[in-house]
N, CA, C and O atoms as CSV, one atom per row, in Angstrom:
chain,resi,resn,atom,element,x,y,z
A,1,UNK,N,N,0.842,-1.183,0.018
A,1,UNK,CA,C,0.060,0.173,0.051
A,1,UNK,C,C,0.914,1.285,-0.112
A,1,UNK,O,O,1.992,1.328,0.480
A,2,UNK,N,N,0.521,2.215,-0.881
A,2,UNK,CA,C,1.285,3.435,-0.980
A,2,UNK,C,C,0.619,4.415,-0.371
A,2,UNK,O,O,0.041,5.262,-1.051
A,3,UNK,N,N,0.596,4.450,0.993
A,3,UNK,CA,C,-0.078,5.529,1.964
A,3,UNK,C,C,0.806,6.508,2.562
A,3,UNK,O,O,1.782,6.159,3.225
A,4,UNK,N,N,0.462,7.891,2.326
A,4,UNK,CA,C,1.429,8.793,2.806
A,4,UNK,C,C,1.361,8.927,4.245
A,4,UNK,O,O,0.650,9.778,4.782
A,5,UNK,N,N,1.979,8.225,4.791
A,5,UNK,CA,C,2.056,8.269,6.513
A,5,UNK,C,C,2.243,9.525,7.167
A,5,UNK,O,O,1.649,9.927,8.167
A,6,UNK,N,N,3.339,10.244,6.345
A,6,UNK,CA,C,3.732,11.304,6.952
A,6,UNK,C,C,2.495,12.416,6.912
A,6,UNK,O,O,2.349,13.216,7.836
A,7,UNK,N,N,1.694,12.392,5.850
A,7,UNK,CA,C,0.392,13.142,5.870
A,7,UNK,C,C,-0.466,13.076,7.108
A,7,UNK,O,O,-0.864,14.027,7.780
A,8,UNK,N,N,-0.687,11.757,7.298
A,8,UNK,CA,C,-1.551,11.351,8.424
A,8,UNK,C,C,-0.998,11.602,9.834
A,8,UNK,O,O,-1.720,12.005,10.747
A,9,UNK,N,N,0.411,11.329,9.987
A,9,UNK,CA,C,0.927,11.577,11.059
A,9,UNK,C,C,0.897,13.172,11.560
A,9,UNK,O,O,0.769,13.516,12.734
A,10,UNK,N,N,1.044,14.073,10.413
A,10,UNK,CA,C,0.919,15.362,10.710
A,10,UNK,C,C,-0.614,15.792,11.142
A,10,UNK,O,O,-0.831,16.640,12.007
A,11,UNK,N,N,-1.517,15.180,10.511
A,11,UNK,CA,C,-2.769,15.434,10.777
A,11,UNK,C,C,-3.003,15.015,12.338
A,11,UNK,O,O,-3.512,15.802,13.136
A,12,UNK,N,N,-2.600,13.758,12.682
A,12,UNK,CA,C,-2.801,13.186,13.968
A,12,UNK,C,C,-2.229,14.108,15.085
A,12,UNK,O,O,-2.883,14.421,16.080
A,13,UNK,N,N,-1.099,14.471,14.868
A,13,UNK,CA,C,-0.307,15.325,15.774
A,13,UNK,C,C,-1.173,16.719,16.005
A,13,UNK,O,O,-1.547,17.217,17.067
A,14,UNK,N,N,-1.359,17.172,14.659
A,14,UNK,CA,C,-2.277,18.551,14.829
A,14,UNK,C,C,-3.652,18.558,15.627
A,14,UNK,O,O,-4.097,19.478,16.312
A,15,UNK,N,N,-4.244,17.262,15.367
A,15,UNK,CA,C,-5.713,17.158,16.160
A,15,UNK,C,C,-5.170,16.854,17.554
A,15,UNK,O,O,-5.770,17.429,18.463
A,16,UNK,N,N,-4.213,16.111,17.881
A,16,UNK,CA,C,-3.743,16.111,19.274
A,16,UNK,C,C,-3.501,17.040,20.101
A,16,UNK,O,O,-3.900,17.119,21.263
A,17,UNK,N,N,-2.622,18.007,19.329
A,17,UNK,CA,C,-2.337,19.280,19.973
A,17,UNK,C,C,-3.744,20.078,20.327
A,17,UNK,O,O,-4.016,20.433,21.474
A,18,UNK,N,N,-4.552,20.296,19.250
A,18,UNK,CA,C,-5.837,20.875,19.337
A,18,UNK,C,C,-6.708,20.468,20.407
A,18,UNK,O,O,-7.396,21.306,20.990
A,19,UNK,N,N,-6.739,18.943,20.788
A,19,UNK,CA,C,-7.537,18.380,21.620
A,19,UNK,C,C,-7.133,18.685,23.165
A,19,UNK,O,O,-7.902,18.892,24.103
A,20,UNK,N,N,-5.470,18.651,23.169
A,20,UNK,CA,C,-5.054,18.920,24.592
A,20,UNK,C,C,-5.264,20.370,24.973
A,20,UNK,O,O,-5.440,20.716,26.141
A,21,UNK,N,N,-5.237,21.275,23.864
A,21,UNK,CA,C,-5.462,22.599,24.215
A,21,UNK,C,C,-6.883,22.929,24.751
A,21,UNK,O,O,-7.160,23.768,25.608
A,22,UNK,N,N,-7.810,22.030,24.017
A,22,UNK,CA,C,-9.294,22.562,24.362
A,22,UNK,C,C,-9.427,21.823,25.851
A,22,UNK,O,O,-10.131,22.411,26.672
A,23,UNK,N,N,-8.880,20.737,26.200
A,23,UNK,CA,C,-9.088,20.179,27.476
A,23,UNK,C,C,-8.641,20.934,28.452
A,23,UNK,O,O,-9.231,21.052,29.527
A,24,UNK,N,N,-7.255,21.671,28.073
A,24,UNK,CA,C,-6.763,22.531,29.273
A,24,UNK,C,C,-7.559,23.743,29.438
A,24,UNK,O,O,-7.857,24.212,30.537
A,25,UNK,N,N,-7.893,24.236,28.304
A,25,UNK,CA,C,-9.005,25.396,28.281
A,25,UNK,C,C,-10.222,25.264,29.075
A,25,UNK,O,O,-10.726,26.249,29.615
A,26,UNK,N,N,-10.722,24.086,29.172
A,26,UNK,CA,C,-12.048,23.918,29.602
A,26,UNK,C,C,-12.046,23.122,30.976
A,26,UNK,O,O,-13.076,22.676,31.481
A,27,UNK,N,N,-10.650,22.977,31.585
A,27,UNK,CA,C,-10.629,22.442,32.793
A,27,UNK,C,C,-11.710,22.748,33.953
A,27,UNK,O,O,-12.168,21.824,34.625
A,28,UNK,N,N,-12.094,24.090,34.153
A,28,UNK,CA,C,-13.065,24.538,35.181
A,28,UNK,C,C,-14.386,24.085,34.770
A,28,UNK,O,O,-15.257,23.984,35.634
A,29,UNK,N,N,-14.600,23.844,33.753
A,29,UNK,CA,C,-15.995,23.538,33.172
A,29,UNK,C,C,-16.810,22.219,34.122
A,29,UNK,O,O,-18.021,22.169,34.340
A,30,UNK,N,N,-15.963,21.402,34.501
A,30,UNK,CA,C,-16.282,20.315,35.214
A,30,UNK,C,C,-15.916,20.344,36.592
A,30,UNK,O,O,-15.786,19.304,37.238
A,31,UNK,N,N,-15.749,21.439,37.059
A,31,UNK,CA,C,-15.399,21.606,38.550
A,31,UNK,C,C,-16.607,21.322,39.310
A,31,UNK,O,O,-17.731,21.468,38.830
A,32,UNK,N,N,-16.366,20.892,40.569
A,32,UNK,CA,C,-17.759,20.795,41.450
A,32,UNK,C,C,-18.727,21.802,41.528
A,32,UNK,O,O,-18.319,22.959,41.626
A,33,UNK,N,N,-19.786,21.613,41.505
A,33,UNK,CA,C,-20.910,22.677,41.650
A,33,UNK,C,C,-21.136,23.080,43.174
A,33,UNK,O,O,-21.154,22.213,44.047
A,34,UNK,N,N,-21.276,24.180,43.404
A,34,UNK,CA,C,-21.536,24.833,44.788
A,34,UNK,C,C,-22.985,24.386,45.204
A,34,UNK,O,O,-23.832,24.539,44.325
A,35,UNK,N,N,-23.424,23.839,46.441
A,35,UNK,CA,C,-24.748,23.384,46.576
A,35,UNK,C,C,-25.331,24.200,47.752
A,35,UNK,O,O,-26.331,23.871,48.391
A,36,UNK,N,N,-24.532,25.378,47.970
A,36,UNK,CA,C,-25.041,26.281,48.967
A,36,UNK,C,C,-26.231,27.093,48.517
A,36,UNK,O,O,-26.027,28.038,47.755
A,37,UNK,N,N,-27.467,26.809,48.922
A,37,UNK,CA,C,-28.654,27.594,48.228
A,37,UNK,C,C,-28.838,28.960,48.714
A,37,UNK,O,O,-29.676,29.734,48.252
A,38,UNK,N,N,-28.001,29.238,49.691
A,38,UNK,CA,C,-27.852,30.964,49.717
A,38,UNK,C,C,-27.089,31.548,48.818
A,38,UNK,O,O,-27.269,32.724,48.503
A,39,UNK,N,N,-26.058,30.729,48.247
A,39,UNK,CA,C,-25.304,31.358,47.133
A,39,UNK,C,C,-26.017,31.428,45.935
A,39,UNK,O,O,-26.037,32.513,45.354
A,40,UNK,N,N,-26.684,30.343,45.395
A,40,UNK,CA,C,-27.264,30.043,44.275
A,40,UNK,C,C,-28.631,29.417,44.187
A,40,UNK,O,O,-28.866,28.357,44.767
A,41,UNK,N,N,-29.565,30.069,43.452
A,41,UNK,CA,C,-30.978,29.473,43.378
A,41,UNK,C,C,-30.885,28.125,42.973
A,41,UNK,O,O,-29.894,27.636,42.430
A,42,UNK,N,N,-32.079,27.447,43.283
A,42,UNK,CA,C,-32.385,25.975,42.932
A,42,UNK,C,C,-32.046,25.878,41.294
A,42,UNK,O,O,-31.193,25.084,40.894
A,43,UNK,N,N,-32.693,26.643,40.495
A,43,UNK,CA,C,-32.817,26.464,39.151
A,43,UNK,C,C,-31.333,26.781,38.667
A,43,UNK,O,O,-30.883,26.083,37.759
A,44,UNK,N,N,-30.610,27.704,39.167
A,44,UNK,CA,C,-29.242,28.010,38.628
A,44,UNK,C,C,-28.522,26.984,39.012
A,44,UNK,O,O,-27.649,26.634,38.219
A,45,UNK,N,N,-28.649,26.261,40.221
A,45,UNK,CA,C,-27.810,25.150,40.582
A,45,UNK,C,C,-28.023,23.877,39.629
A,45,UNK,O,O,-27.132,23.090,39.310
A,46,UNK,N,N,-29.316,23.820,39.248
A,46,UNK,CA,C,-29.727,22.617,38.337
A,46,UNK,C,C,-28.955,22.903,37.069
A,46,UNK,O,O,-28.243,22.041,36.554
A,47,UNK,N,N,-29.101,24.135,36.562
A,47,UNK,CA,C,-28.378,24.655,35.385
A,47,UNK,C,C,-26.719,24.234,35.550
A,47,UNK,O,O,-26.196,23.587,34.642
A,48,UNK,N,N,-26.083,24.552,36.512
A,48,UNK,CA,C,-24.950,24.416,36.620
A,48,UNK,C,C,-24.621,22.869,36.873
A,48,UNK,O,O,-23.463,22.570,36.584
A,49,UNK,N,N,-25.310,21.977,37.291
A,49,UNK,CA,C,-25.074,20.434,37.438
A,49,UNK,C,C,-25.342,19.940,35.997
A,49,UNK,O,O,-24.644,19.001,35.615
A,50,UNK,N,N,-26.232,20.431,35.176
A,50,UNK,CA,C,-26.224,19.981,33.841
A,50,UNK,C,C,-25.086,20.406,33.025
A,50,UNK,O,O,-24.558,19.634,32.226
A,51,UNK,N,N,-24.689,21.621,33.203
A,51,UNK,CA,C,-23.517,22.068,32.379
A,51,UNK,C,C,-22.169,21.372,32.670
A,51,UNK,O,O,-21.304,21.148,31.824
A,52,UNK,N,N,-22.103,21.039,34.072
A,52,UNK,CA,C,-21.105,20.283,34.430
A,52,UNK,C,C,-20.900,18.732,34.019
A,52,UNK,O,O,-19.814,18.182,33.835
A,53,UNK,N,N,-22.263,18.114,33.911
A,53,UNK,CA,C,-22.437,16.828,33.220
A,53,UNK,C,C,-22.068,16.796,31.877
A,53,UNK,O,O,-21.361,15.898,31.422
A,54,UNK,N,N,-22.576,17.879,31.103
A,54,UNK,CA,C,-22.211,18.076,29.637
A,54,UNK,C,C,-20.641,18.256,29.409
A,54,UNK,O,O,-20.025,17.781,28.455
A,55,UNK,N,N,-20.124,18.975,30.382
A,55,UNK,CA,C,-18.776,19.251,30.227
A,55,UNK,C,C,-17.750,17.893,30.478
A,55,UNK,O,O,-16.686,17.638,29.914
A,56,UNK,N,N,-18.401,17.200,31.431
A,56,UNK,CA,C,-17.716,15.890,31.550
A,56,UNK,C,C,-17.817,15.014,30.400
A,56,UNK,O,O,-16.836,14.399,29.982
A,57,UNK,N,N,-18.948,14.933,29.881
A,57,UNK,CA,C,-19.307,14.099,28.577
A,57,UNK,C,C,-18.174,14.479,27.527
A,57,UNK,O,O,-17.402,13.649,27.048
A,58,UNK,N,N,-18.171,15.735,27.251
A,58,UNK,CA,C,-17.259,16.347,26.263
A,58,UNK,C,C,-15.662,15.960,26.672
A,58,UNK,O,O,-14.868,15.526,25.838
A,59,UNK,N,N,-15.394,16.142,27.803
A,59,UNK,CA,C,-14.111,15.813,28.166
A,59,UNK,C,C,-13.661,14.253,27.870
A,59,UNK,O,O,-12.565,13.928,27.415
A,60,UNK,N,N,-14.741,13.349,28.223
A,60,UNK,CA,C,-14.671,11.935,28.043
A,60,UNK,C,C,-14.521,11.729,26.768
A,60,UNK,O,O,-13.704,10.860,26.465
A,61,UNK,N,N,-15.119,12.322,25.851
A,61,UNK,CA,C,-15.114,12.071,24.369
A,61,UNK,C,C,-13.681,12.520,23.770
A,61,UNK,O,O,-13.091,11.819,22.947
A,62,UNK,N,N,-13.214,13.640,24.208
A,62,UNK,CA,C,-11.937,14.189,23.924
A,62,UNK,C,C,-10.875,13.117,24.347
A,62,UNK,O,O,-10.045,12.710,23.534
A,63,UNK,N,N,-10.922,12.678,25.626
A,63,UNK,CA,C,-10.013,11.712,26.104
A,63,UNK,C,C,-10.119,10.478,25.149
A,63,UNK,O,O,-9.059,9.962,24.794
A,64,UNK,N,N,-11.273,9.971,24.713
A,64,UNK,CA,C,-11.339,8.885,23.937
A,64,UNK,C,C,-10.845,9.025,22.673
A,64,UNK,O,O,-10.333,8.064,22.098
A,65,UNK,N,N,-10.949,10.271,22.090
A,65,UNK,CA,C,-10.208,10.612,20.778
A,65,UNK,C,C,-8.767,10.678,20.889
A,65,UNK,O,O,-8.131,10.345,19.889
A,66,UNK,N,N,-8.206,11.005,21.803
A,66,UNK,CA,C,-6.762,11.289,22.238
A,66,UNK,C,C,-6.082,9.789,22.490
A,66,UNK,O,O,-4.887,9.565,22.302
A,67,UNK,N,N,-6.929,8.923,22.890
A,67,UNK,CA,C,-6.376,7.483,22.934
A,67,UNK,C,C,-6.393,6.900,21.577
A,67,UNK,O,O,-5.487,6.152,21.207
A,68,UNK,N,N,-7.373,7.209,20.837
A,68,UNK,CA,C,-7.443,6.556,19.305
A,68,UNK,C,C,-6.284,7.267,18.590
A,68,UNK,O,O,-5.739,6.614,17.700
A,69,UNK,N,N,-5.817,8.515,18.843
A,69,UNK,CA,C,-4.812,9.205,18.143
A,69,UNK,C,C,-3.488,8.613,18.430
A,69,UNK,O,O,-2.655,8.416,17.545
A,70,UNK,N,N,-3.272,8.285,19.882
A,70,UNK,CA,C,-2.067,7.738,20.309
A,70,UNK,C,C,-2.022,6.228,19.806
A,70,UNK,O,O,-0.918,5.791,19.481
A,71,UNK,N,N,-2.925,5.553,19.733
A,71,UNK,CA,C,-2.889,4.352,19.231
A,71,UNK,C,C,-2.613,4.386,17.541
A,71,UNK,O,O,-1.837,3.582,17.026
A,72,UNK,N,N,-3.184,5.192,16.920
A,72,UNK,CA,C,-2.899,5.378,15.413
A,72,UNK,C,C,-1.159,5.868,15.213
A,72,UNK,O,O,-0.413,5.391,14.358
A,73,UNK,N,N,-0.814,6.817,16.128
A,73,UNK,CA,C,0.481,7.008,15.978
A,73,UNK,C,C,1.449,5.919,16.373
A,73,UNK,O,O,2.605,5.996,15.957
A,74,UNK,N,N,1.109,4.993,17.077
A,74,UNK,CA,C,2.025,3.897,17.534
A,74,UNK,C,C,1.764,2.933,16.241
A,74,UNK,O,O,2.616,2.045,16.227
A,75,UNK,N,N,0.998,2.853,15.331
A,75,UNK,CA,C,0.757,1.935,14.444
A,75,UNK,C,C,1.732,2.510,13.226
A,75,UNK,O,O,2.182,1.701,12.415
A,76,UNK,N,N,1.990,3.664,13.135
A,76,UNK,CA,C,2.643,4.206,12.017
A,76,UNK,C,C,4.101,3.485,12.040
A,76,UNK,O,O,4.382,2.709,11.127
A,77,UNK,N,N,5.085,3.762,13.151
A,77,UNK,CA,C,6.319,3.053,12.856
A,77,UNK,C,C,6.455,1.433,12.603
A,77,UNK,O,O,7.411,0.885,12.054
A,78,UNK,N,N,5.311,0.807,13.117
A,78,UNK,CA,C,5.107,-0.651,12.862
A,78,UNK,C,C,4.717,-0.870,11.569
A,78,UNK,O,O,4.744,-2.073,11.311
A,79,UNK,N,N,4.359,-0.174,10.640
A,79,UNK,CA,C,3.984,-0.328,9.374
A,79,UNK,C,C,2.493,-0.949,9.355
A,79,UNK,O,O,2.089,-1.637,8.417
A,80,UNK,N,N,1.758,-0.646,10.441
A,80,UNK,CA,C,0.495,-1.198,10.616
A,80,UNK,C,C,-0.484,-0.009,10.321
A,80,UNK,O,O,-1.660,-0.368,10.262
A,81,UNK,N,N,-0.289,1.144,10.150
A,81,UNK,CA,C,-1.001,2.253,10.012
A,81,UNK,C,C,-1.854,2.050,8.647
A,81,UNK,O,O,-1.201,1.909,7.613
A,82,UNK,N,N,-3.139,2.030,8.581
A,82,UNK,CA,C,-3.893,2.122,7.383
A,82,UNK,C,C,-4.493,0.773,7.188
A,82,UNK,O,O,-5.270,0.611,6.247
A,83,UNK,N,N,-4.161,-0.345,8.104
A,83,UNK,CA,C,-4.687,-1.527,7.856
A,83,UNK,C,C,-5.939,-1.823,8.966
A,83,UNK,O,O,-5.775,-1.429,10.120
A,84,UNK,N,N,-6.952,-2.390,8.664
A,84,UNK,CA,C,-7.955,-2.577,9.577
A,84,UNK,C,C,-7.509,-3.533,10.914
A,84,UNK,O,O,-6.890,-4.581,10.729
A,85,UNK,N,N,-7.802,-3.170,11.987
A,85,UNK,CA,C,-7.133,-3.782,13.030
A,85,UNK,C,C,-8.233,-5.271,13.289
A,85,UNK,O,O,-7.910,-6.165,14.071
A,86,UNK,N,N,-9.278,-5.291,12.635
A,86,UNK,CA,C,-10.181,-6.476,12.805
A,86,UNK,C,C,-9.725,-7.526,11.629
A,86,UNK,O,O,-9.467,-8.701,11.889
A,87,UNK,N,N,-9.662,-7.044,10.470
A,87,UNK,CA,C,-9.737,-8.105,9.344
A,87,UNK,C,C,-8.318,-7.948,8.841
A,87,UNK,O,O,-7.735,-8.995,8.559
A,88,UNK,N,N,-7.779,-6.997,8.711
A,88,UNK,CA,C,-6.203,-6.504,8.213
A,88,UNK,C,C,-6.431,-6.007,6.805
A,88,UNK,O,O,-5.465,-5.804,6.069
A,89,UNK,N,N,-7.694,-5.799,6.394
A,89,UNK,CA,C,-7.832,-5.149,4.898
A,89,UNK,C,C,-7.252,-3.741,5.085
A,89,UNK,O,O,-7.075,-3.243,6.197
A,90,UNK,N,N,-6.963,-3.126,3.908
A,90,UNK,CA,C,-6.481,-1.797,3.624
A,90,UNK,C,C,-7.852,-0.960,4.101
A,90,UNK,O,O,-8.993,-1.324,3.817
A,91,UNK,N,N,-7.548,0.110,4.801
A,91,UNK,CA,C,-8.670,1.147,5.017
A,91,UNK,C,C,-8.506,2.209,4.133
A,91,UNK,O,O,-7.454,2.839,4.026
A,92,UNK,N,N,-9.633,2.447,3.425
A,92,UNK,CA,C,-9.794,3.366,2.204
A,92,UNK,C,C,-9.224,4.885,2.583
A,92,UNK,O,O,-9.540,5.425,3.643
A,93,UNK,N,N,-8.412,5.469,1.676
A,93,UNK,CA,C,-7.910,6.623,2.054
A,93,UNK,C,C,-8.865,7.566,2.426
A,93,UNK,O,O,-8.684,8.329,3.374
A,94,UNK,N,N,-10.007,7.563,1.646
A,94,UNK,CA,C,-11.009,8.516,2.058
A,94,UNK,C,C,-11.475,8.441,3.422
A,94,UNK,O,O,-11.753,9.472,4.034
A,95,UNK,N,N,-11.577,7.353,3.917
A,95,UNK,CA,C,-11.874,6.972,5.426
A,95,UNK,C,C,-10.987,7.728,6.424
A,95,UNK,O,O,-11.339,8.518,7.300
A,96,UNK,N,N,-9.743,7.302,6.089
A,96,UNK,CA,C,-8.658,7.995,6.721
A,96,UNK,C,C,-8.510,9.479,6.640
A,96,UNK,O,O,-8.015,10.126,7.563
A,97,UNK,N,N,-8.956,10.031,5.495
A,97,UNK,CA,C,-8.952,11.505,5.245
A,97,UNK,C,C,-10.066,12.139,6.335
A,97,UNK,O,O,-9.904,13.180,6.972
A,98,UNK,N,N,-11.037,11.403,6.380
A,98,UNK,CA,C,-11.948,12.038,7.275
A,98,UNK,C,C,-11.821,11.852,8.689
A,98,UNK,O,O,-12.228,12.692,9.492
A,99,UNK,N,N,-11.227,10.697,9.043
A,99,UNK,CA,C,-10.663,10.472,10.465
A,99,UNK,C,C,-9.391,9.741,10.572
A,99,UNK,O,O,-9.478,8.514,10.607
A,100,UNK,N,N,-8.219,10.281,10.629
A,100,UNK,CA,C,-6.948,9.566,10.646
A,100,UNK,C,C,-6.686,8.674,11.608
A,100,UNK,O,O,-5.767,7.862,11.497
A,101,UNK,N,N,-7.624,8.752,12.853
A,101,UNK,CA,C,-7.392,7.871,13.638
A,101,UNK,C,C,-8.349,6.488,13.987
A,101,UNK,O,O,-8.450,5.763,14.977
A,102,UNK,N,N,-8.999,6.519,12.631
A,102,UNK,CA,C,-9.859,5.341,12.414
A,102,UNK,C,C,-9.065,4.125,12.557
A,102,UNK,O,O,-7.856,4.231,12.352
A,103,UNK,N,N,-9.543,2.996,12.873
A,103,UNK,CA,C,-8.738,1.660,12.931
A,103,UNK,C,C,-9.494,0.431,12.374
A,103,UNK,O,O,-9.122,-0.739,12.463
A,104,UNK,N,N,-10.714,0.933,11.736
A,104,UNK,CA,C,-11.462,-0.284,11.299
A,104,UNK,C,C,-11.833,0.225,9.767
A,104,UNK,O,O,-12.032,1.405,9.477
A,105,UNK,N,N,-11.891,-0.933,8.805
A,105,UNK,CA,C,-12.377,-0.701,7.425
A,105,UNK,C,C,-13.993,-0.482,7.403
A,105,UNK,O,O,-14.713,-0.778,8.356
A,106,UNK,N,N,-14.378,-0.017,6.389
A,106,UNK,CA,C,-15.840,0.001,6.138
A,106,UNK,C,C,-16.525,-1.280,6.647
A,106,UNK,O,O,-17.398,-1.258,7.514
A,107,UNK,N,N,-16.142,-2.226,6.143
A,107,UNK,CA,C,-16.730,-3.588,6.473
A,107,UNK,C,C,-16.925,-3.804,7.860
A,107,UNK,O,O,-18.057,-3.928,8.328
A,108,UNK,N,N,-15.764,-3.864,8.634
A,108,UNK,CA,C,-15.680,-4.241,10.022
A,108,UNK,C,C,-16.289,-3.224,10.945
A,108,UNK,O,O,-16.742,-3.571,12.035
A,109,UNK,N,N,-16.312,-1.987,10.538
A,109,UNK,CA,C,-17.245,-0.727,11.062
A,109,UNK,C,C,-18.595,-0.732,11.297
A,109,UNK,O,O,-19.155,0.076,12.038
A,110,UNK,N,N,-19.177,-1.678,10.649
A,110,UNK,CA,C,-20.715,-1.720,10.633
A,110,UNK,C,C,-21.310,-2.693,11.576
A,110,UNK,O,O,-22.533,-2.813,11.650
């Protein structure tokens, strides 16, 4: 397979840097919510709890994407990047262009 792994490595590293910056930028979003009713009304507290839960979910998704990126970067020097982890077939370049951290071909992803 004649895959330009340098191109995908660059894309993966750029996305990794972007995600780390976003995680660092939004650290306070999932901070504990103050439950003192004298400080904040009940509805405001509920909004704060909902915002905290959403921020935690966003962070979880970003962390998962970082793990996928790390795994994809580890496959590059092993000459395993671009091959399906399940069946070993080549992953279509169009699919890698959409998400360079992808690890399954179209057939196995279904």
